[in-house]
C-alpha positions in Angstrom: -19.2 12.4 46.1 -20.6 9.0 45.5 -23.1 10.4 43.1 -20.4 12.3 41.2 -18.3 9.1 40.9 -21.4 7.1 39.7 -22.3 9.7 37.1 -18.7 9.9 35.9 -18.5 6.1 35.6 -21.8 6.0 33.7 -20.6 8.5 31.1 -17.2 6.7 30.8 -18.9 3.4 30.2 -21.3 5.0 27.7 -18.4 6.6 25.9 -16.5 3.3 25.6 -19.6 1.5 24.4 -20.2 4.1 21.6 -16.5 4.2 20.6 -15.6 0.5 20.6 -16.9 -1.6 17.7 -19.3 -4.2 19.1 -19.9 -7.8 17.9 -22.3 -7.8 14.9 -21.5 -4.3 13.8 -20.5 -3.3 10.3 -17.9 -0.6 9.8 -17.3 1.4 6.6 -14.4 3.8 6.0 -11.8 5.4 3.7 -8.1 6.2 4.0 -5.5 8.0 2.0 -1.7 8.2 2.3 1.5 7.0 0.8 3.7 4.0 0.4 7.4 3.4 -0.1 8.6 0.4 -1.9 11.6 -1.8 -1.2 10.8 -3.9 -4.3 13.1 -6.3 -6.1 13.7 -5.2 -9.7 15.1 -8.6 -10.5 17.9 -7.3 -12.8 15.6 -5.2 -14.8 18.2 -2.4 -14.9 20.3 -4.3 -17.5 17.4 -4.3 -19.9 16.6 -0.7 -19.3 20.1 0.4 -19.9 20.2 -1.5 -23.2 16.9 0.0 -24.3 17.6 3.6 -23.2 21.4 3.8 -23.7 22.3 1.5 -26.6 26.0 1.2 -27.3 26.9 2.8 -24.0 28.7 1.0 -21.2 27.2 1.6 -17.8 29.5 1.2 -14.8 26.9 0.6 -12.1 23.2 1.0 -11.2 21.6 1.7 -7.9 17.9 0.9 -7.3 16.1 3.5 -5.1 12.5 3.1 -3.9 9.8 5.6 -4.9 7.0 7.1 -2.8 3.6 6.4 -4.2 0.0 7.5 -3.5 -2.5 5.1 -1.9 -6.3 5.4 -1.5 -8.5 2.8 0.2 -12.2 2.1 0.6 -13.0 -0.7 3.1 -15.7 -2.5 5.1 -15.5 -4.9 8.0 -17.7 -7.0 10.2 -17.0 -7.6 13.9 -17.4 -11.3 14.7 -16.6 -10.5 18.4 -15.8 -7.3 20.2 -12.1 -7.9 19.3 -12.1 -9.9 16.1 -13.3 -8.6 12.7 -13.0 -9.5 9.1 -12.2 -6.7 6.7 -12.1 -6.4 2.9 -10.7 -3.5 1.0 -10.2 -1.9 -2.4 -6.8 -0.2 -2.3 -5.8 2.0 -5.3 -2.0 2.2 -5.5 -0.7 4.8 -7.9 2.9 5.1 -9.4 4.5 2.2 -7.6 8.0 1.3 -8.6 11.6 2.3 -8.3 14.4 4.5 -9.7 17.4 3.1 -11.5 20.6 5.2 -11.4 23.2 4.6 -14.1 26.7 5.8 -14.5 27.3 5.6 -18.3 29.8 6.8 -20.8 27.5 9.8 -21.4 27.3 10.7 -17.7 25.0 9.9 -14.9 21.4 9.0 -15.8 18.2 8.2 -13.9 15.3 6.2 -15.0 11.9 5.8 -13.2 10.0 2.5 -13.5 6.3 2.9 -12.5 3.0 1.1 -12.5 -0.4 1.2 -10.7 -2.6 -1.5 -9.2 -5.8 -2.2 -7.3 -5.1 -4.4 -4.3 -7.9 -6.4 -2.7 -6.9 -7.9 0.7 -9.0 -10.0 3.0 -7.8 -9.2 6.6 -8.4 -10.7 10.0 -8.2 -7.8 12.5 -7.6 -8.3 16.2 -8.2 -5.3 18.5 -5.7 -5.3 21.4 -7.0 -2.1 23.0 -10.5 -0.7 22.5 -10.7 2.2 25.0 -10.1 5.0 25.3 -8.5 4.6 21.8 -8.3 1.5 19.6 -5.1 -0.3 18.6 -4.6 -3.7 17.0 -3.0 -6.0 14.5 -4.2 -7.3 11.1 -3.0 -9.8 8.5 -4.3 -11.7 5.5 -3.9 -12.6 1.9 -4.3 -10.1 -1.0 -4.6 -10.1 -4.8 -3.0 -7.2 -6.7 -4.4 -6.4 -10.1 -2.2 -4.2 -12.4 -4.0 -1.3 -14.1 -2.8 0.7 -17.1 0.7 0.1 -18.5 4.3 -0.1 -17.2 5.9 3.3 -17.6 9.6 3.8 -18.0 10.9 7.4 -18.3 14.2 9.2 -17.9 14.0 11.8 -15.2 16.5 14.3 -16.8 15.5 17.1 -19.2 18.2 16.2 -21.7 17.6 13.3 -23.9 14.2 12.8 -22.3 12.4 9.5 -23.0 9.0 8.2 -21.9 7.8 4.8 -23.0 4.8 2.7 -22.0 4.7 -1.1 -22.2 1.9 -3.7 -21.9 1.7 -5.6 -18.5 1.2 -9.3 -19.3 0.5 -10.4 -15.7 -3.2 -10.5 -14.7 -2.5 -10.4 -11.0 -0.1 -11.1 -8.2 -0.9 -12.9 -5.0 0.6 -11.8 -1.7 0.2 -11.1 2.0 -0.6 -7.9 3.9 0.1 -7.4 7.6 0.4 -4.5 9.9 -1.1 -2.3 12.7 -4.1 -0.1 13.0 -5.1 2.6 15.5 -7.8 5.2 16.0 -9.7 7.6 18.3 -13.2 8.8 18.4 -14.1 12.0 16.5 -17.8 12.9 16.0 -20.0 10.0 15.0 -17.1 7.8 14.0 -13.3 7.4 14.3 -10.2 8.9 12.9 -8.0 5.9 12.0 -4.4 5.3 11.0 -3.0 2.2 9.3 0.6 1.0 8.9 1.2 -2.1 6.9 3.7 -4.2 5.0 2.7 -5.5 1.6 4.6 -8.4 0.0 3.8 -10.1 -3.3 4.7 -13.8 -3.8 5.2 -13.6 -7.6 6.7 -11.3 -10.2 4.8 -9.1 -12.6 5.8 -9.4 -16.3 5.6 -6.9 -19.2 6.4 -6.9 -22.9 9.4 -4.6 -23.2 11.2 -4.1 -26.6 9.5 -7.3 -27.8 10.6 -9.4 -24.8 8.4 -10.8 -22.0 10.4 -9.8 -18.9 9.9 -9.7 -15.1 10.0 -6.1 -13.9 9.1 -6.3 -10.2 8.4 -8.4 -7.1 6.7 -5.9 -4.9 7.5 -5.2 -1.3 6.3 -2.0 0.3 5.4 -0.2 3.5 2.2 1.8 3.3 0.9 4.4 5.7 -2.6 5.8 5.5 -5.0 7.8 7.6 -8.8 8.2 7.3 -12.2 8.0 8.9 -14.7 5.2 9.6 -18.2 4.8 11.0 -19.7 1.7 12.6 -23.4 0.9 12.1 
């Protein structure tokens, strides 16, 4: 019986040591998922209504968040068994919001979308490292817009689709959230839930005017796979 217990403990300890990231290890991984914005359009609806529905009086507008696609590549270095520094390249596609208008011509909906590459620098603290991992992370990020701001009406009738130059080079912000994972094969299946908040507005040239169109706030959930070396 003692031999069985000793053998079982040996394999348990061996499994934990393989699974948990150790001090001095590098980890590389990728994740994919989606985000949902709770962004502030800063009164952008009035400008959109004037551009898309000239001469029409709109009674009200309602800003609805949109779901966007997220893909991340990342690497981190474990300073201790519980503390690691992680940097990422997060590709965020079709972020934005929907504006709903009630105009003299009827109800209308307009989507406001843009994409960006986010580069956060996170401090990760592992609270639980066996038999699964769970922890918290936080740090600053820089968000670089790519492509153009797209504004398009989501109805088949009177369809419009316009693209405008984004004047802002980047936005600064903070990223914070939770991570978890479990061992699968040589690495780990991981999940990540985070809140992204930008500290400054992005601006674009719309109808000849330089206007603020978003101050981003969003929840992002991704899953993926990572390997420690």
